[in-house]
C-alpha positions in Angstrom: 35.6 40.3 -41.5 35.4 38.2 -38.3 31.6 37.9 -38.9 32.1 37.0 -42.5 34.9 34.5 -42.0 35.0 32.2 -39.0 38.6 31.9 -37.9 39.8 28.7 -36.3 43.5 29.7 -36.1 45.7 32.8 -36.7 49.1 31.4 -37.7 52.2 33.4 -38.4 53.0 33.1 -42.1 55.9 34.5 -44.0 55.0 36.1 -47.4 52.5 33.4 -48.2 50.8 32.8 -51.6 47.1 32.1 -52.1 46.0 29.1 -54.1 42.2 28.9 -54.7 40.1 26.2 -56.3 36.4 25.2 -56.8 34.5 22.8 -59.2 35.0 23.4 -62.9 35.5 21.7 -66.2 37.2 18.3 -65.6 37.5 19.3 -62.0 41.1 20.2 -63.0 41.6 22.8 -60.2 39.7 21.0 -57.5 41.6 17.7 -57.9 45.0 19.4 -58.1 44.5 21.7 -55.1 42.8 19.2 -52.9 45.7 16.8 -53.6 48.2 19.6 -52.7 46.3 20.3 -49.5 46.2 16.7 -48.5 49.9 16.0 -49.2 51.0 19.1 -47.3 48.7 18.2 -44.5 47.5 21.8 -44.5 45.5 22.8 -41.4 42.1 24.5 -41.3 42.3 28.2 -41.0 38.7 29.2 -41.2 35.5 29.1 -43.2 33.7 31.8 -45.2 30.1 32.4 -44.3 28.0 31.1 -47.2 24.9 33.2 -46.5 24.1 35.5 -49.4 26.2 33.6 -51.9 24.5 30.2 -52.3 21.0 29.0 -52.9 19.6 25.6 -51.9 17.4 23.5 -54.1 16.5 20.7 -51.7 17.8 18.5 -48.9 19.2 15.0 -48.5 17.2 12.1 -47.0 19.0 9.4 -45.2 17.2 6.2 -43.9 13.9 8.0 -44.7 14.7 10.9 -42.5 15.1 14.4 -43.8 18.4 16.0 -42.9 19.2 19.7 -42.2 19.9 21.9 -45.2 23.6 22.2 -45.9 25.3 25.0 -47.8 28.4 24.4 -49.8 31.5 24.8 -47.6 34.2 27.4 -48.5 37.3 26.6 -46.4 40.6 28.3 -45.9 43.7 26.1 -45.0 47.3 27.1 -44.3 50.7 25.5 -44.5 53.8 26.8 -42.9 56.8 25.7 -45.0 59.4 26.3 -42.2 61.8 27.2 -44.9 61.0 24.3 -47.3 59.1 26.5 -49.8 56.5 29.2 -49.9 54.1 29.5 -47.0 50.6 28.9 -48.3 47.0 29.8 -47.8 44.7 27.3 -49.7 41.1 28.2 -50.4 38.8 25.3 -51.4 35.1 25.7 -52.1 32.6 23.0 -52.9 30.8 25.2 -55.3 31.0 28.6 -57.1 28.6 31.1 -55.7 25.2 31.6 -57.2 25.1 35.3 -56.2 27.5 38.1 -55.4 30.6 36.6 -57.0 32.5 39.9 -56.9 31.8 40.3 -53.2 32.7 36.6 -52.6 36.2 37.0 -54.1 36.6 40.2 -52.2 36.2 38.4 -48.9 38.7 35.7 -50.0 41.2 38.4 -50.8 40.5 40.2 -47.5 41.7 37.1 -45.7 44.7 36.8 -48.1 45.7 40.5 -47.5 45.4 40.1 -43.7 48.3 37.6 -43.9 50.4 39.6 -46.4 49.6 37.5 -49.5 51.2 39.2 -52.6 50.5 36.5 -55.2 47.3 34.6 -56.1 47.0 31.4 -58.1 44.0 29.9 -59.8 43.8 26.7 -61.9 41.4 25.9 -64.8 40.9 23.8 -67.9 41.8 24.8 -71.4 39.3 23.1 -73.8 40.8 21.3 -76.8 39.1 19.5 -79.7 41.5 16.5 -79.6 42.9 14.4 -76.8 46.5 15.5 -76.2 49.2 12.9 -75.8 50.7 15.1 -73.1 48.5 18.0 -71.9 50.1 21.3 -72.1 49.8 23.9 -69.4 48.7 27.3 -70.7 48.9 30.4 -68.6 48.1 34.1 -68.0 49.4 36.6 -65.5 48.9 40.1 -64.3 52.2 41.4 -65.6 54.7 40.8 -68.4 57.4 40.0 -65.8 55.3 37.4 -64.2 54.4 35.9 -67.6 58.1 35.6 -68.3 58.5 33.6 -65.1 55.8 31.3 -66.2 57.5 30.7 -69.6 60.7 29.7 -67.7 58.6 26.9 -66.1 57.3 25.6 -69.5 54.0 27.4 -69.4 52.6 28.3 -72.8 51.1 31.9 -73.1 47.4 31.5 -73.7 47.0 34.7 -75.9 43.6 36.4 -76.0 40.9 34.5 -74.3 38.2 34.8 -71.6 38.4 33.0 -68.2 34.9 32.4 -66.9 33.8 32.2 -63.3 35.9 32.7 -60.2 39.1 31.5 -61.9 39.3 34.8 -63.7 37.3 37.1 -61.4 39.5 36.4 -58.4 42.6 37.3 -60.4 41.0 40.5 -61.8 40.0 41.6 -58.3 43.6 40.8 -57.1 45.0 43.0 -59.8 42.8 45.8 -58.6 44.5 45.5 -55.2 48.0 45.5 -56.7 48.4 41.8 -56.0 50.1 39.4 -58.5 47.9 36.9 -60.2 48.5 33.7 -62.1 46.1 31.4 -63.9 47.4 27.9 -65.0 45.2 26.0 -67.4 45.6 22.3 -68.2 44.5 21.1 -71.6 41.2 19.1 -71.4 39.5 17.4 -74.3 36.0 18.8 -75.1 34.1 15.5 -75.4 35.1 14.6 -71.8 34.7 18.0 -70.2 32.2 16.6 -67.7 34.5 13.9 -66.5 37.3 14.2 -63.9 40.6 14.7 -65.7 43.4 14.0 -63.1 45.9 13.9 -66.0 45.3 17.6 -66.6 45.3 18.2 -62.9 48.7 16.5 -62.6 50.1 18.7 -65.4 49.1 22.0 -63.7 50.1 20.8 -60.3 53.6 19.9 -61.4 54.0 23.5 -62.7 52.4 25.0 -59.6 54.6 23.2 -57.1 57.7 24.4 -59.0 56.5 27.9 -58.8 55.8 27.5 -55.1 59.1 25.7 -54.5 57.2 22.9 -52.8 57.9 19.2 -53.2 55.2 16.6 -52.8 54.8 13.0 -53.7 52.8 12.8 -56.9 52.6 9.0 -57.1 48.9 8.7 -56.1 47.8 11.4 -58.5 49.8 9.8 -61.4 48.1 6.5 -60.6 44.7 8.1 -60.6 45.5 9.8 -63.9 46.7 6.6 -65.5 43.5 4.9 -64.5 41.2 7.5 -66.1 43.4 7.9 -69.2 42.2 4.6 -70.6 38.6 5.6 -70.0 39.0 9.0 -71.7 40.6 7.3 -74.8 37.8 4.8 -75.0 35.3 7.6 -75.0 37.4 9.3 -77.7 37.3 6.2 -79.8 33.5 6.0 -79.5 33.1 9.7 -80.5 35.3 9.2 -83.6 33.5 6.0 -84.5 30.1 7.7 -84.3 31.4 10.6 -86.3 32.8 8.4 -89.1 29.6 6.3 -89.2 27.5 9.4 -89.7 29.6 11.1 -92.4 30.4 7.9 -94.4 26.7 6.8 -94.7 25.0 7.9 -98.0 23.2 11.2 -97.5 19.8 9.7 -98.3 20.2 7.2 -95.5 21.1 9.9 -93.0 18.1 12.1 -94.1 15.7 9.1 -93.8 17.1 8.2 -90.3 16.8 11.8 -89.1 13.2 12.1 -90.4 12.2 8.9 -88.7 13.9 10.0 -85.4 
């Protein structure tokens, strides 16, 4: 494991939890967990070797000079609560792997197990057709007892669904190792799925910090969310306007326009 993961430190942690995130729909997970890491001032624990997991499609050029190829970084952080909450290992990756996803999550869990992690959290987006006034947090867990714990924190059971990518795969692999797993999903409107949605990130992070018994200042994230909320609603208004214009035009005008286009 030492060759696969470059350790910077080996801290003493008491029954830590693992929180993992990478880019996804609305960057819900990445925004929330990066904010958590920054507010806790978590320290670098180590890095996962990217070889065999990522491919490169090119290089950056700066001031007309070609730079060295750079693989996405996959970094472990840690936070010692000193009795102020759950000790944490935080894993942040700049990208989901292009190859060997099962082996990739296995290496993440190897590190987690070496520190005695018993519970793993991932965050994701739950796609909705309409912009929610207040995004709900949906959830899934590896056991009925853990699902009951989520309900007590206001999480809505998500029912039957499929979690794509590492958000689900990491938890499935954790269950294979008899580790607890939780996925928290913040509602994110479909038409803005490619835009950052800090409001949804705020919703899942508020639940996550309660589960972790950790207190952080959410003011900056709330301000970020408020700033993007106006933009998301404007996009929604434009989508509805285009929809209404299309379906309220006479059908012969629509057919003529479509033929000419």
